[in-house]
DODRENTOR-845321 format. One record per residue: x, y, z of N, C-alpha, C in turn; residue number from 1. Coordinates in nm, 2 decimals, m for minus. Each point is the difference from the previous one (the first is absolute). Layout:
BEGIN
REC      nx      ny      nz     cax     cay     caz      cx      cy      cz   nr
REC       X       Y       Z       X       Y       Z       X       Y       Z  NUM
...
//
This chain:
BEGIN
REC      nx      ny      nz     cax     cay     caz      cx      cy      cz   nr
REC    0.09   m0.10    0.03   m0.12    0.13   m0.06    0.14    0.10    0.02    1
REC   m0.05    0.12   m0.11    0.03    0.07    0.01   m0.08    0.13    0.10    2
REC    0.04    0.14    0.03   m0.06    0.08    0.04    0.07    0.15    0.04    3
REC   m0.06    0.10   m0.10    0.11    0.08    0.01   m0.01    0.10    0.08    4
REC    0.12    0.02    0.09    0.00    0.11    0.07   m0.01    0.17   m0.07    5
REC   m0.05    0.03   m0.08   m0.04    0.19    0.01    0.02    0.07    0.04    6
REC    0.10    0.09    0.05    0.01    0.10    0.06   m0.01    0.11   m0.08    7
REC   m0.09    0.08    0.04   m0.03    0.09   m0.07    0.02    0.20    0.02    8
REC    0.13   m0.03    0.07    0.10    0.11    0.08    0.16   m0.12   m0.09    9
REC    0.05    0.13    0.00    0.13    0.02   m0.06    0.15   m0.12    0.05   10
REC   m0.04   m0.02    0.17    0.08    0.01    0.10    0.04   m0.16   m0.01   11
REC    0.10   m0.04   m0.14    0.08   m0.14   m0.03    0.04   m0.07    0.14   12
REC    0.05    0.07    0.14    0.03   m0.02    0.06   m0.19   m0.08    0.21   13
REC   m0.06    0.05   m0.10   m0.14   m0.01    0.07   m0.03   m0.17   m0.08   14
REC   m0.03    0.01   m0.13   m0.02   m0.11   m0.09    0.07   m0.11    0.09   15
REC    0.12    0.05    0.04    0.10   m0.14    0.00   m0.05   m0.06    0.14   16
REC   m0.01    0.10    0.10   m0.04   m0.08    0.14   m0.18   m0.07   m0.01   17
REC   m0.08    0.13   m0.08   m0.15   m0.13   m0.03    0.08   m0.14   m0.08   18
REC    0.00   m0.01   m0.06    0.06   m0.13   m0.04    0.05   m0.12    0.10   19
REC    0.12    0.07    0.06    0.06   m0.06    0.13   m0.11    0.00    0.10   20
REC   m0.08    0.12    0.06   m0.13   m0.11    0.08   m0.05   m0.08   m0.03   21
REC   m0.07    0.03   m0.14   m0.07   m0.13   m0.08   m0.01   m0.10   m0.03   22
REC    0.14   m0.05   m0.02    0.07   m0.16    0.01   m0.02   m0.09    0.11   23
REC    0.01    0.13    0.14    0.03   m0.08    0.09   m0.16   m0.03    0.05   24
REC   m0.09   m0.04   m0.01   m0.13   m0.06   m0.07   m0.08   m0.03   m0.06   25
REC    0.06   m0.04   m0.10    0.00   m0.02   m0.18    0.01   m0.16    0.01   26
REC   m0.06   m0.05   m0.04   m0.02   m0.14   m0.05    0.07   m0.09   m0.07   27
REC    0.11   m0.08    0.03    0.10   m0.06   m0.09   m0.06    0.02   m0.13   28
REC    0.09    0.01   m0.12   m0.03    0.00   m0.11   m0.12    0.18   m0.07   29
REC    0.04    0.08    0.11   m0.09    0.09   m0.04    0.13    0.07   m0.04   30
REC   m0.02    0.08   m0.11    0.12    0.11    0.02   m0.04    0.13   m0.07   31
REC    0.08    0.06    0.12   m0.09    0.22   m0.04    0.10    0.01   m0.08   32
REC   m0.03    0.13   m0.07    0.05    0.05   m0.06   m0.06    0.16   m0.02   33
REC    0.15    0.06    0.05    0.00    0.13   m0.01   m0.02    0.08   m0.09   34
REC   m0.09    0.14    0.05    0.01    0.13   m0.16   m0.02    0.11    0.07   35
REC    0.09    0.06   m0.04   m0.01    0.13    0.10   m0.04    0.16   m0.14   36
REC   m0.09    0.08    0.05   m0.04    0.08   m0.06    0.12    0.04   m0.09   37
REC   m0.01    0.07   m0.15    0.10    0.04   m0.07    0.00    0.22   m0.03   38
REC   m0.11    0.04    0.08   m0.02    0.13    0.00   m0.11   m0.07    0.16   39
REC   m0.02    0.15    0.08   m0.04    0.02    0.10    0.13    0.08    0.11   40
REC   m0.07   m0.02    0.10    0.04    0.05    0.18    0.08   m0.11    0.05   41
REC    0.05    0.02    0.08    0.09   m0.10    0.06   m0.07   m0.10    0.12   42
REC   m0.12    0.05    0.03   m0.14   m0.04    0.09   m0.10    0.09    0.04   43
REC   m0.10   m0.01   m0.08   m0.14   m0.01    0.06   m0.05    0.05    0.09   44
REC   m0.06    0.20    0.01    0.01   m0.05    0.13   m0.18    0.12   m0.03   45
REC    0.03    0.04   m0.11   m0.17    0.10   m0.01   m0.07   m0.03   m0.13   46
REC   m0.13    0.05    0.06   m0.13   m0.05   m0.12    0.06    0.01   m0.15   47
REC    0.11    0.13    0.02    0.01    0.02   m0.18    0.13   m0.08   m0.03   48
REC    0.10   m0.08    0.11    0.10   m0.10   m0.07   m0.05   m0.18    0.00   49
REC   m0.08    0.07    0.04   m0.16   m0.14    0.03   m0.04    0.02   m0.16   50
REC   m0.01    0.02   m0.02   m0.06    0.04   m0.15    0.10   m0.04   m0.11   51
REC    0.12    0.09   m0.02    0.14   m0.08   m0.06   m0.02   m0.08    0.04   52
REC    0.03   m0.10    0.08   m0.01   m0.15   m0.02   m0.07   m0.05   m0.03   53
REC   m0.12    0.05    0.01   m0.09   m0.09   m0.06    0.00   m0.05   m0.13   54
REC    0.05    0.10   m0.09    0.01    0.01   m0.13    0.13   m0.07   m0.03   55
REC    0.08   m0.03    0.10    0.15   m0.02   m0.02    0.00   m0.15    0.01   56
REC   m0.09   m0.04    0.10   m0.06   m0.11    0.06   m0.09   m0.12   m0.19   57
REC   m0.08    0.11   m0.06   m0.04   m0.07   m0.10    0.08   m0.05   m0.12   58
REC    0.06    0.07    0.01    0.11   m0.04   m0.10    0.09   m0.09    0.03   59
REC    0.06   m0.01    0.14    0.10   m0.06    0.04   m0.07   m0.16   m0.09   60
REC   m0.12    0.00    0.06   m0.07   m0.17   m0.01   m0.10   m0.03   m0.13   61
REC    0.01    0.12   m0.08    0.03   m0.04   m0.16    0.08   m0.04   m0.03   62
REC    0.14    0.07    0.05    0.14    0.01   m0.11    0.01   m0.18   m0.01   63
REC    0.01   m0.03    0.19    0.02   m0.10    0.02   m0.13   m0.14   m0.03   64
REC   m0.11    0.01    0.01   m0.11   m0.05   m0.02    0.09   m0.15   m0.09   65
REC   m0.10   m0.11   m0.01    0.04   m0.16   m0.03    0.14   m0.08    0.12   66
REC    0.07    0.06    0.02    0.10    0.01    0.10    0.01   m0.07    0.12   67
REC   m0.07    0.01    0.07   m0.09    0.00    0.15   m0.09   m0.07    0.02   68
REC   m0.06   m0.09    0.12   m0.10   m0.04   m0.02   m0.14    0.12    0.12   69
REC    0.05    0.06    0.06   m0.01    0.09    0.10    0.06    0.14    0.03   70
REC   m0.09    0.09   m0.02    0.10    0.17    0.08   m0.01    0.02    0.13   71
REC    0.08    0.04    0.05   m0.04    0.12    0.14    0.05    0.11   m0.05   72
REC   m0.05    0.11    0.02    0.01    0.19   m0.01    0.02    0.00    0.11   73
REC    0.17    0.02    0.07    0.12   m0.05    0.10   m0.02    0.22    0.01   74
REC   m0.14    0.02    0.05   m0.01    0.12    0.09   m0.06   m0.03    0.06   75
REC    0.02    0.05    0.13   m0.09   m0.01    0.14   m0.19    0.07   m0.08   76
REC    0.01    0.11   m0.07   m0.14    0.02    0.01   m0.06   m0.01   m0.11   77
REC    0.03   m0.16   m0.09   m0.01   m0.07   m0.10   m0.04    0.15   m0.13   78
REC    0.09    0.09   m0.04   m0.03    0.02   m0.14   m0.02   m0.04   m0.14   79
REC   m0.12    0.01   m0.04    0.02    0.01   m0.17   m0.14   m0.19    0.01   80
REC   m0.03   m0.10    0.16   m0.05   m0.08    0.05   m0.15   m0.04   m0.07   81
REC   m0.08    0.13   m0.02   m0.09   m0.04   m0.06   m0.01    0.01   m0.12   82
REC    0.09    0.09   m0.10    0.02    0.02   m0.10    0.03   m0.15   m0.11   83
REC    0.13   m0.06    0.08    0.03   m0.14    0.05   m0.07   m0.12   m0.05   84
REC   m0.07    0.03    0.09   m0.11   m0.09    0.00   m0.09   m0.01   m0.11   85
REC   m0.02    0.14   m0.07   m0.10    0.00   m0.06   m0.01   m0.04   m0.16   86
REC    0.19   m0.03   m0.02    0.05    0.03   m0.13    0.07   m0.15   m0.07   87
REC    0.00   m0.05    0.13    0.13   m0.11    0.01   m0.10   m0.13    0.05   88
REC    0.12   m0.09   m0.09   m0.13   m0.20    0.07    0.04   m0.05    0.09   89
REC    0.12    0.06    0.03    0.07   m0.10    0.14   m0.01    0.08    0.16   90
REC   m0.01   m0.07    0.08   m0.02    0.04    0.12    0.09    0.12    0.03   91
REC    0.00    0.10    0.06    0.03    0.17    0.04   m0.02   m0.04    0.11   92
REC    0.14    0.03    0.12   m0.04    0.06    0.15    0.08    0.08    0.07   93
REC   m0.10    0.08    0.05    0.05    0.10    0.07    0.07   m0.03    0.11   94
REC    0.10    0.06    0.00    0.06   m0.01    0.22   m0.09    0.07    0.05   95
REC   m0.02    0.09    0.01   m0.14    0.03    0.10   m0.11   m0.07    0.02   96
REC   m0.03   m0.05   m0.13   m0.13   m0.04    0.00    0.03   m0.15    0.11   97
REC    0.12   m0.05   m0.07    0.03   m0.11    0.07    0.03    0.01    0.15   98
REC    0.03    0.09    0.04    0.08    0.00    0.11   m0.08    0.00    0.14   99
REC   m0.13    0.14   m0.08   m0.12    0.00    0.14   m0.11   m0.12   m0.02  100
REC   m0.04   m0.10   m0.11   m0.04   m0.13    0.01    0.06   m0.15    0.07  101
REC    0.15    0.02    0.01    0.07   m0.06    0.11    0.00    0.05    0.09  102
REC   m0.01    0.14    0.08   m0.06    0.06    0.18   m0.10   m0.07    0.02  103
REC   m0.09   m0.01   m0.14   m0.16    0.02    0.05   m0.03   m0.17    0.06  104
REC    0.10   m0.05   m0.04   m0.01   m0.18    0.04    0.10    0.03    0.08  105
REC    0.05    0.10    0.07    0.06   m0.07    0.16   m0.05    0.07    0.08  106
REC   m0.11    0.09    0.06   m0.03    0.13    0.01   m0.11    0.04   m0.03  107
REC   m0.02    0.08    0.11   m0.17    0.06   m0.03    0.07    0.17   m0.05  108
REC    0.12    0.03    0.04   m0.01    0.12   m0.02    0.18   m0.01   m0.04  109
REC    0.04    0.10   m0.14    0.08    0.04   m0.01    0.10    0.08   m0.03  110
REC    0.11    0.06    0.05    0.06    0.18    0.00    0.11   m0.05   m0.10  111
REC   m0.04    0.13   m0.09    0.12    0.02   m0.11    0.17    0.05    0.06  112
REC    0.10   m0.05    0.00    0.07    0.03    0.09    0.17    0.10   m0.15  113
REC   m0.04    0.07   m0.08    0.11    0.03   m0.08    0.09    0.12    0.04  114
REC    0.11    0.09   m0.06    0.09    0.05    0.02    0.06    0.11   m0.04  115
REC   m0.14    0.08   m0.10   m0.02    0.14   m0.03   m0.13    0.10   m0.01  116
REC    0.01    0.07    0.09   m0.11    0.06    0.02   m0.07    0.05   m0.06  117
REC    0.07    0.03   m0.15   m0.13    0.06   m0.14   m0.05   m0.17   m0.02  118
REC    0.03   m0.10    0.02   m0.05   m0.13   m0.06   m0.16   m0.01    0.12  119
REC   m0.04    0.09    0.07   m0.13   m0.02    0.09   m0.11    0.03   m0.06  120
REC    0.00    0.08   m0.10   m0.11    0.04   m0.06   m0.06   m0.11   m0.09  121
REC    0.08   m0.01   m0.11    0.01   m0.12   m0.06   m0.01   m0.09   m0.02  122
REC    0.01   m0.06    0.17    0.02   m0.16    0.01   m0.15   m0.02    0.04  123
REC   m0.03    0.15    0.06   m0.16   m0.01    0.08   m0.12   m0.01   m0.13  124
REC    0.03    0.03   m0.09   m0.10    0.03   m0.13    0.00   m0.15   m0.01  125
REC    0.21   m0.08   m0.05   m0.04   m0.14   m0.08   m0.08   m0.11    0.13  126
REC   m0.01    0.00    0.17   m0.07   m0.08    0.04   m0.15    0.05    0.01  127
REC    0.00    0.12   m0.04   m0.18   m0.01   m0.07   m0.02   m0.02   m0.10  128
REC    0.07    0.02   m0.12    0.00   m0.09   m0.15   m0.05   m0.16    0.06  129
REC    0.07   m0.04    0.06   m0.01   m0.12    0.00   m0.11   m0.06    0.10  130
REC   m0.08    0.11    0.05   m0.13   m0.07    0.07    0.05   m0.02    0.14  131
REC    0.14    0.05    0.04    0.05   m0.08    0.15    0.00    0.09    0.14  132
REC   m0.09    0.14   m0.06    0.07    0.11    0.09   m0.05   m0.04    0.17  133
REC   m0.12   m0.11   m0.03   m0.08   m0.05    0.14    0.07   m0.06    0.07  134
REC    0.14   m0.02   m0.06    0.07   m0.18    0.07    0.16    0.08    0.07  135
REC   m0.04    0.18   m0.07    0.18    0.02    0.04   m0.03    0.07    0.11  136
REC    0.10   m0.04    0.07    0.00    0.07    0.12    0.05    0.13    0.04  137
REC    0.16    0.04   m0.08    0.05    0.12   m0.03    0.09   m0.04   m0.14  138
REC    0.06    0.11   m0.02    0.12    0.07   m0.09    0.10    0.07    0.05  139
REC    0.09   m0.10    0.06    0.12    0.05    0.01    0.07    0.05   m0.01  140
REC    0.10    0.19    0.02    0.19   m0.02   m0.08    0.06    0.09    0.08  141
REC    0.10   m0.04    0.03    0.12    0.09    0.03   m0.05    0.17   m0.03  142
REC    0.05    0.10    0.15   m0.04    0.11   m0.07    0.15    0.07   m0.06  143
REC    0.11   m0.06   m0.01    0.12    0.05   m0.03    0.02   m0.06   m0.17  144
REC    0.07    0.06   m0.12    0.03   m0.06   m0.07    0.08   m0.10   m0.01  145
REC    0.09   m0.04   m0.16    0.12   m0.12    0.08    0.12    0.06   m0.19  146
REC    0.09   m0.13    0.07    0.08    0.05   m0.10    0.03    0.00   m0.11  147
REC   m0.05   m0.19   m0.02    0.04   m0.08   m0.13   m0.13   m0.08   m0.04  148
REC    0.00   m0.03   m0.09   m0.17   m0.09   m0.01    0.08   m0.15    0.00  149
REC    0.09    0.03   m0.05    0.05   m0.20    0.00    0.04   m0.02    0.14  150
REC    0.04    0.06    0.10    0.03   m0.03    0.16   m0.06    0.03    0.03  151
REC   m0.14    0.07    0.02   m0.16    0.07    0.09    0.02   m0.10    0.07  152
REC   m0.03   m0.16    0.00   m0.04   m0.07    0.11    0.16   m0.05    0.08  153
REC    0.08    0.07   m0.06    0.05   m0.02    0.17    0.04    0.08    0.08  154
REC    0.00    0.10   m0.08    0.02    0.16    0.04   m0.09    0.05    0.11  155
REC   m0.10   m0.05   m0.05   m0.23    0.02    0.11    0.02   m0.08    0.04  156
REC    0.09   m0.14    0.04   m0.05   m0.13    0.04   m0.08    0.04    0.15  157
REC    0.08    0.00    0.07   m0.08    0.04    0.18   m0.09    0.08   m0.04  158
REC   m0.01    0.13   m0.02   m0.14    0.11    0.01   m0.09   m0.08   m0.07  159
REC    0.01   m0.13   m0.12   m0.12   m0.05   m0.07   m0.05   m0.07    0.11  160
REC    0.08   m0.10    0.06   m0.01   m0.10    0.10   m0.08    0.07    0.11  161
REC    0.03    0.15    0.07   m0.10    0.10    0.09   m0.12   m0.02   m0.08  162
REC    0.00    0.08   m0.12   m0.18    0.03   m0.05   m0.03   m0.11    0.02  163
REC    0.07   m0.12   m0.07   m0.07   m0.15    0.04   m0.08    0.00    0.12  164
REC    0.08    0.01    0.09   m0.03   m0.05    0.18   m0.12    0.09   m0.01  165
REC    0.03    0.09   m0.02   m0.11    0.13    0.01   m0.12   m0.03   m0.07  166
REC   m0.02    0.01   m0.08   m0.16   m0.08   m0.04   m0.02   m0.12    0.01  167
REC    0.05   m0.08    0.04   m0.03   m0.13    0.08   m0.09    0.07    0.16  168
REC    0.08    0.06    0.07   m0.03    0.05    0.07   m0.04    0.14    0.02  169
REC   m0.03    0.08   m0.04   m0.11    0.09   m0.02   m0.14    0.00   m0.10  170
REC    0.01   m0.04   m0.11   m0.02   m0.04   m0.13   m0.14   m0.11    0.05  171
REC    0.06   m0.13    0.04   m0.06   m0.10   m0.03    0.03   m0.05   m0.07  172
REC    0.11   m0.03   m0.11    0.06   m0.09   m0.04    0.02   m0.16    0.01  173
REC   m0.07   m0.08   m0.03   m0.01   m0.10   m0.06    0.09   m0.05   m0.06  174
REC    0.05    0.02   m0.12    0.11   m0.02   m0.07    0.04    0.11   m0.08  175
REC    0.16    0.06   m0.04    0.04    0.07   m0.03    0.05    0.03   m0.15  176
REC    0.02    0.04   m0.08    0.05    0.03   m0.14    0.12    0.02   m0.01  177
REC    0.07    0.01   m0.02    0.16    0.07   m0.08   m0.02   m0.02   m0.10  178
REC   m0.06    0.16   m0.07   m0.02    0.07   m0.10    0.11    0.06   m0.11  179
REC   m0.02   m0.07   m0.12    0.11    0.13   m0.06    0.08   m0.12   m0.08  180
REC    0.02    0.02   m0.10    0.14   m0.10   m0.04    0.12    0.00    0.05  181
REC    0.03    0.07    0.01    0.16    0.04    0.11   m0.07   m0.03    0.15  182
REC   m0.04   m0.07    0.04    0.00   m0.08    0.11   m0.04   m0.13    0.02  183
REC    0.08   m0.04   m0.22   m0.04   m0.13    0.02    0.05   m0.07    0.12  184
REC    0.02   m0.17    0.05    0.07   m0.05    0.09    0.04    0.01    0.10  185
REC   m0.05    0.09    0.05   m0.03    0.10    0.18   m0.05   m0.06    0.04  186
REC   m0.17   m0.08    0.03   m0.02   m0.10    0.04    0.03   m0.05    0.05  187
REC    0.12   m0.12   m0.07    0.07   m0.07    0.02    0.07    0.07    0.14  188
REC    0.11    0.05   m0.06    0.03    0.03    0.13    0.03    0.07    0.14  189
REC   m0.16    0.01    0.01   m0.03    0.11    0.08   m0.13   m0.09    0.05  190
REC   m0.02   m0.15   m0.03   m0.17    0.00    0.07    0.04   m0.06    0.16  191
REC    0.07   m0.04   m0.01    0.05   m0.05    0.17   m0.02    0.15    0.12  192
REC   m0.04    0.11   m0.05    0.06    0.10    0.08   m0.12    0.11   m0.03  193
REC   m0.11   m0.07   m0.08   m0.18    0.06    0.00   m0.09   m0.12    0.06  194
REC   m0.04   m0.03    0.11   m0.11   m0.08    0.00   m0.16   m0.01    0.00  195
REC    0.04    0.04   m0.17   m0.11   m0.06   m0.10   m0.02   m0.05   m0.17  196
REC    0.02   m0.07   m0.01    0.04   m0.02   m0.13   m0.01    0.10   m0.10  197
REC    0.19   m0.02   m0.09   m0.02    0.12   m0.10   m0.01   m0.05   m0.11  198
REC   m0.05    0.09   m0.11   m0.06   m0.07   m0.15    0.15    0.13   m0.07  199
REC    0.10   m0.08   m0.11    0.03    0.06   m0.05   m0.11    0.04   m0.16  200
REC   m0.01    0.10   m0.04   m0.01   m0.03   m0.15    0.00   m0.09   m0.12  201
REC    0.12    0.03    0.02    0.09   m0.14   m0.13   m0.03   m0.09   m0.01  202
REC    0.01   m0.03    0.15    0.00   m0.20    0.00   m0.20   m0.01   m0.03  203
REC   m0.07    0.08    0.10   m0.20   m0.06    0.00    0.07    0.02   m0.19  204
REC    0.06    0.10   m0.05   m0.05    0.04   m0.17    0.01   m0.17   m0.02  205
REC    0.12   m0.05   m0.02    0.10   m0.08   m0.04   m0.13   m0.16    0.01  206
REC   m0.02   m0.05    0.08   m0.12   m0.05    0.06   m0.09   m0.07   m0.05  207
REC   m0.06    0.14    0.00   m0.12   m0.01   m0.09    0.02    0.02   m0.14  208
REC    0.08    0.06   m0.07    0.05   m0.07   m0.15   m0.03   m0.10   m0.01  209
REC    0.11   m0.03    0.12    0.00   m0.17   m0.04   m0.15   m0.13    0.01  210
REC   m0.08    0.11    0.09   m0.13   m0.12   m0.02   m0.08    0.05   m0.09  211
REC    0.08    0.07   m0.03   m0.16    0.04   m0.18    0.04    0.01   m0.10  212
REC    0.15   m0.06   m0.02   m0.02   m0.03   m0.10    0.02   m0.21    0.01  213
REC    0.00   m0.05    0.11   m0.08   m0.11    0.04   m0.14    0.00   m0.05  214
REC   m0.07    0.08    0.07   m0.13    0.02   m0.04   m0.05    0.02   m0.07  215
REC    0.04    0.05   m0.16   m0.01   m0.01   m0.11   m0.12    0.13   m0.07  216
REC   m0.03    0.07    0.14   m0.14    0.04   m0.05    0.00    0.09   m0.15  217
REC   m0.12   m0.02   m0.09   m0.04    0.03   m0.12   m0.02    0.19    0.07  218
REC    0.05    0.02   m0.12   m0.02    0.18   m0.04   m0.10    0.06   m0.02  219
REC   m0.09    0.07    0.02   m0.06    0.04    0.02   m0.11    0.06   m0.10  220
REC   m0.11    0.02   m0.06   m0.03    0.01   m0.18   m0.12    0.05    0.10  221
REC   m0.11    0.00    0.09   m0.06    0.12    0.06    0.06    0.09    0.15  222
REC   m0.06    0.10    0.03    0.06    0.03    0.14    0.04    0.14   m0.06  223
REC    0.07    0.07    0.12    0.08    0.11    0.01    0.13   m0.05   m0.05  224
REC    0.02   m0.13   m0.04    0.17    0.01   m0.01    0.01   m0.09   m0.12  225
REC   m0.10   m0.02   m0.09    0.02   m0.01   m0.11    0.06    0.08   m0.08  226
REC    0.06   m0.06   m0.16    0.11    0.06   m0.06   m0.08    0.11   m0.05  227
REC    0.06    0.14   m0.01   m0.07    0.08   m0.06    0.04    0.00   m0.16  228
REC   m0.12    0.06   m0.10    0.00   m0.04   m0.10    0.08    0.10   m0.10  229
REC    0.09   m0.09   m0.10    0.11    0.04   m0.04    0.03    0.16   m0.06  230
REC    0.09    0.05    0.01   m0.02    0.18   m0.01    0.09    0.03   m0.06  231
REC    0.02    0.09   m0.12    0.13    0.09   m0.04    0.10    0.05    0.13  232
REC    0.13    0.02   m0.01    0.06    0.08    0.02    0.14    0.07   m0.06  233
REC    0.04    0.10    0.08    0.10    0.09   m0.11    0.11   m0.01    0.12  234
REC    0.10    0.05   m0.04    0.12   m0.05    0.13    0.07   m0.13    0.11  235
REC   m0.07   m0.05    0.00   m0.03   m0.10    0.09    0.13   m0.14   m0.03  236
REC    0.05   m0.01    0.10    0.14   m0.12   m0.04   m0.06   m0.11   m0.03  237
REC    0.01   m0.03   m0.13    0.01   m0.11   m0.08   m0.13   m0.08    0.08  238
REC    0.12   m0.12    0.01   m0.11   m0.08    0.14   m0.12    0.00    0.02  239
REC   m0.04    0.12    0.07   m0.09    0.08    0.08   m0.14    0.02   m0.09  240
REC    0.09    0.04   m0.14   m0.12    0.08   m0.06   m0.06   m0.12   m0.10  241
REC    0.09   m0.12    0.00   m0.03   m0.11   m0.05   m0.16   m0.09    0.11  242
REC    0.06    0.02    0.12   m0.09   m0.10    0.08   m0.15    0.10    0.02  243
REC    0.01    0.17   m0.02   m0.12    0.03   m0.04   m0.13    0.01   m0.07  244
REC    0.14   m0.02   m0.10   m0.06    0.02   m0.19   m0.10   m0.15   m0.01  245
REC    0.07   m0.07    0.12   m0.06   m0.20    0.00    0.12   m0.05   m0.14  246
REC    0.11    0.09   m0.08    0.13   m0.04   m0.10    0.10   m0.13    0.04  247
REC   m0.05   m0.02    0.15    0.14   m0.05    0.08   m0.01   m0.20   m0.06  248
REC    0.13   m0.04   m0.06   m0.03   m0.16   m0.02   m0.04   m0.09    0.08  249
//
């Protein structure tokens, strides 16, 4: 089984971290294929950046279509997830959605802990988009900034632990999601220092993608995720234009 780990950010270091963390839970025989956005921003933290990442995600999936069995939108806000499910006939899993669904199997209320204050409004909207607001106890981030996106989980490790402990004590969280691609793998490192289950987004997404490939669901021909009718386009990357125009082989 081949799963594309498509990072809509431009940081290859983050992509490497995602794949390393994902391999810890991947089944024998599952291959994780890394892909990093060629254009955009190092990490997505705002609505505008998410819009850019969404377009990049659709381009990436179209470019690599036919070389994998399932794809992961490897950014916590799931940029492009809805559009990808409309356009493509393979399973597409979002890290945020997978993390929240897994968290709901481990407790009644989950908290989201991440590394940058700017992420809070966008993450709140993503939680609501996925219909999970009633299960989310809190979204918490540090007040201070960080130096390097590639090293943020090491730089902020104790701060993130303290925030996670606070969500358990003060917000009633039964589960803590460590949110954001740069935090991939941190849950394995600190799991014994937080008294509730920790959920890693990429690991939740890998296990969910494997399950969907095995289930082999049919592509919807009715409902809101049915494929849109063919449409001409202008200036789009060739593979994506072909998908939109129903010209793919």
